[in-house]
N, C-alpha and C positions, 0 to 999 in steps of 0.2 A: 182266136182271130187278129190279124195284122191290124194295127193302128190306121186310118184311113187319115193320113197327113204326110208332111214332107218334113224330115229333119236336117235344117241346113246348119253346117258348121264352117263358120269361116275361121281359115287356119292362115298364118304366117310366121313361121318359125325361121328363128336362125341357128339352132341346132336339133337335134333329136334325142334329147334327152329321155323325151318321156314318150317315145313313140310306141314302144311295146305295151305300156300301161293302154295308152290310147286304141292300139290296135285290138287289146282283149276287150274294152269296152265296148268298139264297134262290133266287133264279131258276135256280141250277144244283142246289140241294138237293132242290126239288121234284119234279124230275127220277127222284129216288132214294127218296123215301118221303114219306109224307104229314106234312104240316107244319101245326102249330096255334101260333097265336101268341097268347098271352094277355096282352093289353094294358091296364095300370094307367095309362097316360099320362091327361094332363090332354084334356078334349073335344077342344080344336082339334087337339092332337098325334094324338089316335085318328082322329080325321077324315083329317088326312093321311096317315096310316100306311095306313088302308083304302085310300086312293086310290093310293098308290105300290107297294104290296106286290103281287108277281106274281098273276096268276090262279091258282087250284088252293090257294092259301096261306090256311087257314082262320084268321081274323082275328075273336078274341072278346073281349069285356070279363072281366075278374076278376070272380067271384062273391064275394059276404061271406062272411067266414069268421073264428072268433076268432083274434086273436091280432094284434100289433103289427107282425109282420114280415111285410110286404106281399109278399115273394118266395114264403112261402108259400102262401099264398093263390092267387096266381099260379101256382104247381105246381100244387096240388090241383086247381084249376077245369081244367089241361089234362089232369091224368090221368083226371079223372072224363069228361070229353069225348073221350078218346081213343078211335080206332076199332079198335085192336089191344090186345093182351094185354102186348106187349113196347114198352116207352115208352123213348125217351132223352129225358133232361131237360137243356137245355144254356142255361148264361146267353147274353146278347145278344154277348158277346165271344169265344165259341167259333166255331172253323171246322173242323169235319170235313172230311176227303177222304174219296172213295168207299171207301178200303180200310180207314181205321180205322173207318168207320160201319159196314161188312159185318161187321169183325172184333168190333167190341165187341156189336153185337146180336145175332151168332152164338153168344158165349160166355153168352147168356142162355138158351142150350138146357141148360146144365146148371147154371145159377147163377139166383138170385133177384134180384141186383143184382151190377153192375160197374163198377169205377172205374178208369178208364185214368188217364195221366199227361199233364197239360196241359205244354204249351212254348210259351213267348212267341215269336211271330213276328210281325213283327220283333221286335228285343230292343235298343232304347236302353238306356242304362244304368243307368234306373232298373228295366227288366226284368230286367238282368243282376243287380242288387241282390239284389231278389227270388226271383231263382234259386237263389242261396244257401240260401234257405228251403226251396225245393222238395228241393234234393239234402240238405242235414241230414235233412230228415223223410224221405227214402228211404232212408239210411244206419241211421236208428234205428227205422223203420217203414216208413209208407208216406205218400205225400203226399195232399193235399186237392184233388181237383180241381174247376174249375167246370162238370162235365157228370158224370153219372150215367145208366147203363142200368139199367131194372128191370122186373120183371114187375108191371103193373097190380094184378091181382087179389092179391097179396101185400099192397101198400101201403093199398089201399080195403078189405082184410079187415083191416087193423089199426085202422082208421078215420081213415087220413092220419096226419100228425106234428105235433108241436107248432107252434103259431105264434106263440109268446110266447118264443122264443131268439134269441140273436145266430148262434151257429154252426149255421144251418138244414142245411148237408149232413151235419155229424156227426150232428145230429138224425134226420135221415130214414135214414142207415146204421145208427145205433142202432135206431131203430123197425124196420128190416128184421131185423135180428139177433135184437131180441126177440121178433119174430113167428114164429123159426124158420126164416127165410129163410136160405140159402146165398150168401155174397158172396165175389165174386172180386175180387182186386187185379191188374189187367191195367198192371202197370208198365212194360212192353214196348211197348205200344200207345201213342203218341204222337199228342194230338190239339192241333192249334194253338189259341193263344189271343192276342188282339190285347191289348197292353200299355195299361195305362190311361195317361190323358192324367196329366203331371205333377203337376197340381194336386190331380187324384183321387188319385194314389197317394200324397202326403203327408197326404190327410185322413184315408187309411185307416190309418196306422201305429198309432195307440192302440186304434183298434177292433178290427185284427187282433191286436194283442198281447190284448184281452180274451179272444178264443177261448180262451185257454189257461186259464181259468178252468173250462173243461169237461174239462179233463187234470192234474189237480191235481200229478202228480209232474213234469210239464214244467212248470208254474208254478212250483214250488218250485225246480226246478234254473236257471230263468230269473232269478227272482230273487235268485239267488246270484252272477250274473256280475257284477254292478255293484261291490256290496261287494269280491269277490274282488280286481276291478280297482283298486280305490282302495288297499285294503291293500296292493297290490302296485308303487304307483306309484315308490316309491323302487328298487324292483328291476324295471327295466324288461324284465331277461331273462325275467323270469317271465309277463311279459305277451307279449313275441316267442313264446315255446315255446306258451303257450295259443292264439295265433293262428295258429302252424303245427299244432296240433293239431287245431284247427278247420278248416282247410283239409283236412289229411289226412281227417278224418271226412267232411267233404263229397264227396272224390274217390271215397272209400267207396260216397256214395251217386251217385254220376256213374257208377261202374263197373257197378253192380250191376243186374242184369235188363235188359241192352242198354243201359244208360243212355248208354254212350259213343256210341251212334247218334244220341241226341236231343238231347244237350247238350256244347257246344265243351270244348276241352281247358282253356280257362281259366275255366271256370264255377265251379270250385270255390275260386277265387281270391277270388270276393265274400263269401264265405261269414263273414269276421270281420268285415266292414263290417256285413253282415245282423244279425248278433248282437250287435254293440255297439249298433245301434238299437233292437233289441229288450230289451235289457238297461236300458235308459233307458225306453222305450214300456210295459214291463210294470210298472214303478211306477205310472207314470202311470195306467195301467190300475186299479192298486189304489185309487188315488185317485179315478177315477170310481165304482168298485165302493162305496167307502165314502159317494158323494153318491148313491145310489140306482140305478147302472147306466150304461152307456155311451149317449152320445147315438146314435139312431137315429131318422132321419126328424124328426119334430116331438116325440119324448118320449126315453124313456130305456127301455132292456131290462138288467135286472137278470141273467137266466140267461143262460150262455153255451150250455150244453146240458143235458139230462136224464140223470143218470146210468143207464148201461145197467142195473143192478139195479133202479133204479125202474121203468123202461119195461117189465122182464120183469115183475114186481110186478104192474103196471097191465094188460098183457096178459093175465096169469093171473087177473085177477079176472072176476066174472061181468059179462056185457054186457046192460044192460037197453035 
């Protein structure tokens, strides 16, 4: 039986290096679920995609929408065009298998938004490095995946979500919460994600650190790491003890909610390296903030995400 939902994939490519692999994925996916690809690529690439994508995969251009974050426009184009109330939104590097897809969609019977757990497959060194972030997120709360499932009517009823923020996934989640929607965190459901190319990974370091402006407590904690390390340089035992504590915390994240099935036993060992990187990049993000925001596309984005209280205030205001 087909899954009663829409799979929305926002796409904006500058080259087609991964096209064959994506087409192979879509060829199997279209047998399970209705697929809509919202393509913001340049005209020549858009035409090449139209020729390459399998029959039955709907391929549409992005509709104009306020905001400088092009992904938000792609997501909202797909949500408005969806033929089902249940919608799975997934980045172009996300790879669902049938079990995970059915499980995530099935959870929408009792929720308005579901956030599963992404796992890098395969896992080169830089993917394992970034897995340290996922484990610390799991230990202190929940990770932020590149895919979400939601009820279309709730997001449309909220008027969509802000397209002038960097951390658009968090903005979408908060918008659903502000609208009164029920959010379920499905930490046990692992969804594969292809790792980025190393060059792309390196370009994303400061941009990902900038996301923490949407989470002030986390931002302050990460800003404190580098000064603490610097004052401890003459006492390396303190630094070693701190690294051990970070590994232990990451291991808590690996073990919770069935994580040992998703992450290898060595995954927590990468967490100190990730935190060391973040301790530097978060200060670079502060510098970007003082210059008017982090670079995004051909401009800058100042805001990481809208505070939940502000979204609730907006949702409670009369709509004209």
